[in-house]
C-alpha positions as CSV (number, residue, x, y, z in Angstrom):
1,M,133.6,86.3,89.5
2,I,130.6,86.1,87.5
3,S,130.6,86.5,83.5
4,L,129.2,89.4,82.0
5,K,127.1,87.2,80.0
6,L,125.4,85.8,82.9
7,L,124.8,89.2,84.5
8,S,123.3,90.2,81.5
9,V,120.6,87.7,81.8
10,F,120.4,88.3,85.8
11,V,119.9,91.7,85.7
12,P,116.7,92.0,83.7
13,T,115.4,89.0,85.1
14,F,115.5,90.2,88.8
15,L,114.6,93.6,87.9
16,F,111.2,92.3,86.3
17,V,110.5,90.2,89.5
18,S,111.7,93.0,91.6
19,I,109.4,95.7,90.4
20,T,106.4,93.6,90.4
21,P,104.0,94.7,92.8
22,G,104.6,92.3,96.0
23,M,104.5,92.5,99.8
24,C,107.7,94.7,100.2
25,M,106.7,97.1,97.1
26,T,103.4,97.7,98.5
27,L,104.7,98.2,102.1
28,A,107.3,100.8,100.5
29,M,104.4,102.6,99.0
30,V,102.3,102.8,102.0
31,L,105.0,104.3,104.0
32,G,105.8,106.7,101.4
33,M,102.2,107.8,101.5
34,T,102.3,108.0,105.5
35,Q,105.6,108.7,106.8
36,G,107.5,110.2,103.5
37,V,110.4,108.9,101.3
38,R,113.3,109.8,103.8
39,R,111.7,107.8,106.8
40,T,110.7,104.8,104.9
41,L,114.6,104.4,103.9
42,W,114.6,102.8,107.5
43,M,111.9,100.2,106.4
44,M,114.2,99.8,103.2
45,A,117.3,99.2,105.2
46,G,115.5,96.5,107.3
47,E,114.0,95.2,104.3
48,L,117.5,95.0,102.4
49,V,119.1,93.1,105.5
50,G,116.4,90.7,105.2
51,V,116.7,90.2,101.5
52,G,120.2,89.8,101.7
53,L,120.3,87.3,104.6
54,V,117.6,85.3,102.4
55,A,119.9,85.5,99.2
56,L,123.0,84.5,101.2
57,A,121.2,81.4,102.8
58,A,119.7,80.4,99.4
59,G,123.1,80.7,97.8
60,A,124.9,78.7,100.9
61,G,122.3,76.0,100.5
62,V,120.6,76.8,103.7
63,A,117.4,78.0,102.1
64,A,116.3,74.4,101.0
65,L,116.4,73.2,104.6
66,M,114.4,75.9,105.7
67,L,111.8,75.4,103.4
68,R,111.8,71.8,105.0
69,Q,110.8,73.3,108.2
70,P,106.8,74.8,107.4
71,E,106.2,75.1,111.1
72,L,109.0,77.8,111.5
73,F,107.6,79.7,108.3
74,A,104.0,79.4,109.6
75,L,104.9,81.2,112.9
76,F,106.9,83.9,111.1
77,K,104.1,84.3,108.8
78,W,101.3,84.7,111.0
79,L,102.7,86.7,113.5
80,G,104.3,89.2,111.1
81,G,101.0,89.1,109.3
82,A,99.0,89.7,112.5
83,Y,101.0,92.7,113.2
84,L,100.5,94.3,110.0
85,I,96.7,93.7,109.9
86,Y,96.9,95.6,113.4
87,L,98.9,98.3,112.0
88,G,96.3,98.4,109.0
89,V,93.4,99.0,111.1
90,M,95.0,101.6,113.1
91,M,96.0,103.6,109.9
92,W,92.3,103.0,108.7
93,R,91.1,104.7,112.1
94,S,93.5,107.4,111.7
95,R,95.5,106.1,114.8
96,G,98.9,105.1,115.7
97,R,102.2,106.2,114.6
98,M,102.1,104.6,111.1
99,A,99.0,107.1,110.4
100,I,99.1,110.5,108.9
101,P,97.9,112.7,112.0
102,L,94.9,114.6,111.1
103,E,96.1,117.4,113.1
104,E,100.0,118.3,112.5
105,L,100.9,117.5,116.2
106,E,98.7,114.6,117.0
107,L,101.0,111.9,116.7
108,A,104.9,111.0,116.6
109,P,106.0,109.2,113.7
110,A,106.9,105.8,113.8
111,S,110.3,105.2,115.0
112,R,113.2,104.3,113.2
113,G,113.6,101.0,114.8
114,Q,110.0,100.0,114.2
115,L,110.3,101.0,110.5
116,A,113.4,98.9,110.0
117,L,111.9,95.8,111.9
118,Q,109.1,95.9,110.0
119,G,110.8,95.8,106.4
120,F,113.2,92.9,108.0
121,V,110.2,90.7,109.0
122,T,108.5,91.1,106.0
123,A,111.3,90.3,103.9
124,V,112.1,87.2,106.2
125,A,108.8,86.1,107.1
126,N,108.0,85.4,103.2
127,P,108.4,81.9,102.1
128,N,107.9,83.0,98.4
129,G,110.9,84.9,98.8
130,W,112.9,81.6,100.0
131,A,111.5,79.9,97.2
132,F,112.0,82.1,94.9
133,F,116.1,82.7,95.6
134,V,116.4,78.8,96.0
135,A,115.1,78.8,92.4
136,L,116.8,82.0,90.9
137,L,120.4,81.8,92.2
138,P,121.6,78.2,91.5
139,P,121.7,78.6,87.8
140,F,123.9,81.7,88.1
141,L,126.6,80.2,90.4
142,D,129.4,78.2,88.8
143,A,130.5,75.1,91.2
144,S,134.2,75.3,89.4
145,R,134.6,78.8,90.9
146,P,134.9,80.5,94.9
147,L,131.0,80.8,95.7
148,G,131.9,83.6,98.2
149,G,132.9,86.2,95.2
150,Q,129.9,85.2,93.1
151,L,127.4,85.3,96.0
152,A,129.0,88.9,96.8
153,V,128.4,90.1,93.1
154,L,125.0,88.7,92.6
155,I,123.7,89.8,96.2
156,A,125.0,93.4,95.3
157,M,123.0,93.5,92.1
158,I,120.0,92.2,94.0
159,L,120.3,94.6,96.8
160,T,120.8,97.8,94.6
161,I,117.7,96.6,92.1
162,E,115.7,96.0,95.2
163,F,116.7,99.7,96.6
164,L,115.8,101.3,93.5
165,C,112.4,100.0,93.0
166,L,111.5,100.1,96.7
167,T,112.4,104.1,96.3
168,L,110.4,104.2,93.2
169,Y,107.1,102.8,95.1
170,A,107.9,104.9,98.3
171,A,108.2,108.2,96.0
172,G,104.8,107.0,94.6
173,G,103.2,106.8,97.6
174,S,104.8,110.0,98.7
175,R,103.1,111.8,95.7
176,L,99.5,110.6,96.2
177,R,99.9,111.6,99.7
178,R,100.6,115.3,98.2
179,L,97.7,115.1,95.6
180,L,95.1,113.8,98.4
181,G,96.6,116.1,100.9
182,R,96.1,119.6,98.9
183,D,92.1,119.0,99.1
184,G,92.5,117.6,103.2
185,N,91.4,114.4,102.4
186,V,94.1,112.8,105.3
187,R,91.3,110.6,106.4
188,L,91.0,109.2,103.0
189,L,94.7,108.7,102.7
190,N,95.0,106.9,105.9
191,R,92.4,104.6,104.9
192,I,93.7,103.7,101.3
193,A,97.0,103.2,103.3
194,G,95.4,101.0,106.0
195,A,93.6,98.9,103.5
196,L,97.0,98.2,101.5
197,M,98.8,97.3,104.9
198,M,96.1,95.1,105.8
199,G,96.3,93.4,102.7
200,V,100.0,93.1,102.8
201,G,99.4,91.3,106.1
202,L,96.7,88.9,104.8
203,W,98.9,88.4,101.8
204,L,101.7,87.5,104.3
205,A,99.8,85.5,106.9
206,L,97.9,83.4,104.3
207,G,100.4,83.2,101.1
């Protein structure tokens, strides 16, 4: 297991990094704005699976090997980025299932699978996330102790903090929807969400 002293350093370090606006946090805010917090939980589930997978790979040393395969990340980045940009354009135009319908029954919401896949791809396709975990985890792992138990504790802490931060951003997006929605500014809200989504897509593709 990991000592309380190490955890007392690890938790605030990861909390600071996690709560900083990034691709996944921006995505949570956008979906909180357009889909609501409850449906955004499906995106969060996919994102947490992706983050857990990346953290596990980093702890096991697999991430270092993955980072030596830039063509693999390039493929993930461009496909994932292009998809998010496409969604952003559709949201800007108040079209597609990610957008808020201009009329209450105009569009069906995005499916749970779509939302979960979006979160997973955004987490796994981000090379900065892989590099971050490669740098962050090793100092907190003791080679003289069983690796499995240490990784389990750290990943549990990572996912808990990540979930809390994602929820905070999604709630902020939901609040923005309520504020703008009162004045009937649904089209403006879709354009804000679409611009943010396109920004996430460009960030992923070019980062």
